C-alpha positions as CSV (number, residue, x, y, z in Angstrom):
1,X,87.6,86.3,108.2
2,X,87.9,84.8,111.5
3,X,88.5,85.9,114.9
4,X,91.1,88.5,115.6
5,X,93.2,88.2,118.8
6,X,96.0,90.7,120.7
7,X,99.4,90.4,119.4
8,X,99.9,90.0,121.8
9,X,98.2,87.3,124.0
10,X,100.0,83.9,122.8
11,X,99.0,80.4,124.3
12,X,100.4,76.8,123.9
13,X,100.0,73.2,125.6
14,X,103.0,72.3,127.4
15,X,104.1,69.3,125.7
16,X,105.0,66.8,129.0
17,X,102.2,65.7,131.9
18,X,102.6,66.6,135.9
19,X,101.8,64.1,138.5
20,X,98.7,65.5,138.7
21,X,97.9,64.3,135.3
22,X,96.2,68.1,134.4
23,X,97.4,69.5,130.9
24,X,98.9,72.9,131.5
25,X,98.8,75.8,129.2
26,X,101.2,78.0,129.0
27,X,101.5,81.9,127.4
28,X,102.1,85.6,127.8
29,X,99.4,88.1,129.3
30,X,98.5,89.9,126.8
31,X,97.7,92.9,129.8
32,X,102.1,93.3,129.9
33,X,101.9,93.3,126.0
34,X,105.4,91.4,126.9
35,X,105.9,88.7,124.0
36,X,108.7,87.9,126.0
37,X,107.3,86.7,129.8
38,X,105.7,83.6,130.5
39,X,103.2,82.2,132.6
40,X,102.4,78.5,132.6
41,X,98.9,77.4,134.8
42,X,96.7,75.0,134.8
43,X,94.2,74.4,132.0
44,X,91.0,74.4,134.3
45,X,88.7,76.9,135.7
46,X,90.6,80.1,137.1
47,X,93.8,78.2,136.2
48,X,95.5,81.3,135.0
49,X,94.5,82.9,138.2
50,X,96.4,80.7,140.1
51,X,99.5,81.0,137.2
52,X,103.5,81.1,137.9
53,X,105.9,82.5,135.6
54,X,107.5,80.9,133.3
55,X,111.6,80.6,132.2
56,X,111.8,78.8,130.3
57,X,109.5,80.4,126.4
58,X,107.8,78.5,124.6
59,X,110.1,75.2,124.0
60,X,108.3,71.6,124.0
61,X,105.2,73.0,123.4
62,X,102.3,72.8,121.1
63,X,100.7,76.2,119.4
64,X,97.1,76.3,120.1
65,X,94.0,78.4,119.0
66,X,93.9,81.4,121.9
67,X,89.6,80.3,122.5
68,X,91.6,76.9,123.8
69,X,92.4,79.2,127.2
70,X,88.5,80.4,128.1
71,X,87.8,77.9,130.1
72,X,90.8,78.7,132.8
73,X,90.4,81.9,132.7
74,X,93.1,83.2,130.3
75,X,92.4,87.3,129.2
76,X,93.6,86.7,125.7
77,X,91.0,84.2,124.5
78,X,88.8,87.2,124.1
79,X,88.8,88.3,121.0
80,X,89.4,92.1,120.1
81,X,86.1,93.8,119.1
82,X,86.4,95.4,115.7
83,X,85.1,99.5,115.7
84,X,82.1,98.9,114.0
85,X,81.3,102.5,111.8
86,X,82.7,105.9,112.1
87,X,83.8,107.3,116.1
88,X,81.1,108.7,117.9
89,X,81.6,112.7,118.1
90,X,82.3,114.3,121.1
91,X,79.3,116.7,121.8
92,X,79.1,118.7,124.8
93,X,76.3,117.4,127.6
94,X,73.8,119.8,126.7
95,X,74.5,119.5,122.9
96,X,73.4,115.9,123.4
97,X,70.1,114.6,121.9
98,X,67.7,113.2,124.1
99,X,64.9,111.3,123.2
100,X,61.2,112.3,124.7
101,X,57.4,110.4,123.4
102,X,54.3,111.6,123.4
103,X,50.7,111.1,122.4
104,X,48.6,112.1,119.8
105,X,45.3,111.6,118.2
106,X,45.9,109.4,115.0
107,X,44.1,112.5,112.7
108,X,46.9,115.0,113.9
109,X,49.5,112.4,113.2
110,X,48.0,111.9,110.0
111,X,48.3,115.4,109.3
112,X,51.9,115.7,110.8
113,X,53.5,113.2,107.9
114,X,51.7,114.6,106.1
115,X,53.4,118.3,106.7
116,X,57.0,116.5,107.4
117,X,56.2,114.7,104.0
118,X,55.6,118.1,102.3
119,X,59.3,120.0,103.8
120,X,61.0,117.2,102.4
121,X,61.6,115.6,106.5
122,X,61.1,113.2,108.3
123,X,57.9,112.8,111.2
124,X,61.3,112.5,114.2
125,X,62.9,115.9,111.9
126,X,59.8,118.1,111.3
127,X,58.7,117.8,115.5
128,X,61.8,118.6,116.8
129,X,62.1,121.8,114.2
130,X,58.4,122.3,115.1
131,X,59.6,122.8,119.1
132,X,62.5,124.0,118.1
133,X,60.6,127.0,116.5
134,X,58.5,126.9,119.1
135,X,61.0,127.8,121.9
136,X,62.7,130.2,120.6
137,X,59.5,132.1,120.3
138,X,58.6,131.4,124.2
139,X,63.0,132.9,124.5
140,X,61.9,135.5,122.7
141,X,58.9,136.5,124.2
142,X,60.7,136.6,127.3
143,X,63.3,139.7,126.6
């Protein structure tokens, strides 16, 4: 499957040359989401920044792949990024997990792994449970 581009991003090469003999591109502005409003610009670095409105639409043009507009800075040349996996779950700031690291002696690590295995948990799950249990014990002692 090829790259997917914004459906509002249309790109063409104008069939004629100006006196400066530089190729001109004609296309839409994907940020406007209006496929009927065209612009014309020189196909060179920064060309999109110097674009001009093009009222003649897509006449006397050659269809181009969107990637052809990347050198000029045309925003439609960037492929859409596909969302991977499921969307992130919205979690309150206080409930977001954080990563903690610490060091233990090798013999202690073997014991941690054995305890986690006995409870059919990963080492991270087991350690998290031990820390949470200790925090609950400490908070109940305070009250």
